N, C-alpha and C positions, 0 to 999 in steps of 0.2 A: 884274829880278828873277825868274826863275825859276820852273815848274809849282809843282816840288816844291818851293818855298820855299813860293810861299802855300799850300800844299794843305799844308806841315807848319804855317808858319804859326796858318796857320784852325782848324788842329785841340791846336796849342799853350792857343789864345786860346778854347778851347769850352772844354778841361777846366775852364783856369785858372773860367772867368765862369759852373761849370757846368749851360752847355747839355746837353742830352742826345744825341748823336748815333747814340748809341749802343746807345739805350731800344726802340726793336725799339715796333712797335706791341702795346697793349691787345689780347692774346682774348678771342675771344670767346664761348664756350667759361665763363665763369669761374658761380662759385655753386655750388649743391648744385639737386641733382633731384633726386625723386625718392630721395631721403638720399640719397644720393649727386656725392662730389667727382667735382672731370671726369678721367680714368685724364692717367694720361700717355702724354710718345708715345715714343717709339722708341728716342730719345735716352737718355742714358743725371745728365741737364742736370735732370731731373725727381724729390720722392720722393714716395710718397704712400700714410697711412695704410689705404686703404684700397684701398691695389697690394696682388696678390699671387706677385711676379715678387720676389726677387734686390734685381735691380738694381733696381729703386724703391719698396720695399717700405716700411717703417717703422712702428715699432710705434706703441696707440691712447692715450692715458692712457685710463686711467679716471677717471669722474667724482666725482670725491671728497668737492668740497663745492656748493652751490647750483650752478646756470646762470650766475647775475649774477657767483657766485664768482667762479667761474673766468674769466666773460669779461673779470673787475675784471683781474683777477692778469695776463691775455694784454695786456691792454691796456697799462698800469702796465711791460709789462717790454720792452715796445714804443715807446714811448719814451722810454724812454731808450736802443735801443736808434741808435744813428747814420745819418742815413739813410736811415730811416723815412716812409711816411706813409701815412697811414693815411685809404683809399680810402669803404668801403664796411663797416660793418657795423652789426646790427642787435643782438635779445639773442641770437642762436646764433649765426650765420653771423659773419664778419671777414675783408677783402680788403686787404691791404696787399700798399706796390710797396715791395719793395728797391731802394739804387741799392750799388755797387758801386763806392771810394773812388776810383778811375784814372779808370775806362774810365766810370761811370756805366751801365752795364749796368743792366738791371731783370728784378727776380726778382718772378712772386708771387704771395706765401705764401698762403694762407685757411687759416682754419681754420674746424669741424664741431661745437655743439656738441652732439649726438644722450643728448636727453634719452627715446628711449622706451632706450635700451641703457645711458646712463651713461655713455656714451666720448666721446669731445676729438680728433678724428681732420684727421688736419695734412695739407696737401700744400704744397710748396713748387716752383718749375717757373721757371728762367730764360727768355724772350723769343727770347733765339740762344745761337748756339751751337750746340752739340755735346755740350763738357762743360763740365764747371762747380769739376774737382778739390775735389768733394765735397764746398763749400760749401751747397746746400742742404739733407740731413743736416745738418750741423754744428747751421745756424740749426735745424732744427724740432729738438734735441735742446736745444738750450741751448734754448730758448720752454719746448720738454718740464717741462726742469727749474727756472725759475722756475714755470711754472703746479705747479708738483710740492711748492715746501715748507713 
């Protein structure tokens, strides 16, 4: 058996067994620091409602219900979404890992409910690669629509 065949076989086995060959390392800068989520990297595979540029910026969501109700809606929407794992949850912060269907790439989704400004902030970023073909932006927009219902 050739090395190419072995590598191909390992990748196929990995894909069908759900391993995380392309997961990437969990970033060490997740969370809220001084009221802000981490800034996006220079690559276009990240969106944040706290970013000021057009490439990364996405509108936050006004907090029109109690923070507890908003978090309940966010969790409910994410629990219905395939390949989402809730990693961290507090009353005002949530971190989830979202895996792509085929290669199991991992994106980190963060939500911060800022009670003082009555705003819900979002950040979604790919761990690996450069472009995400707009996947993170679409994910956040879908989540915002679920919460704003």
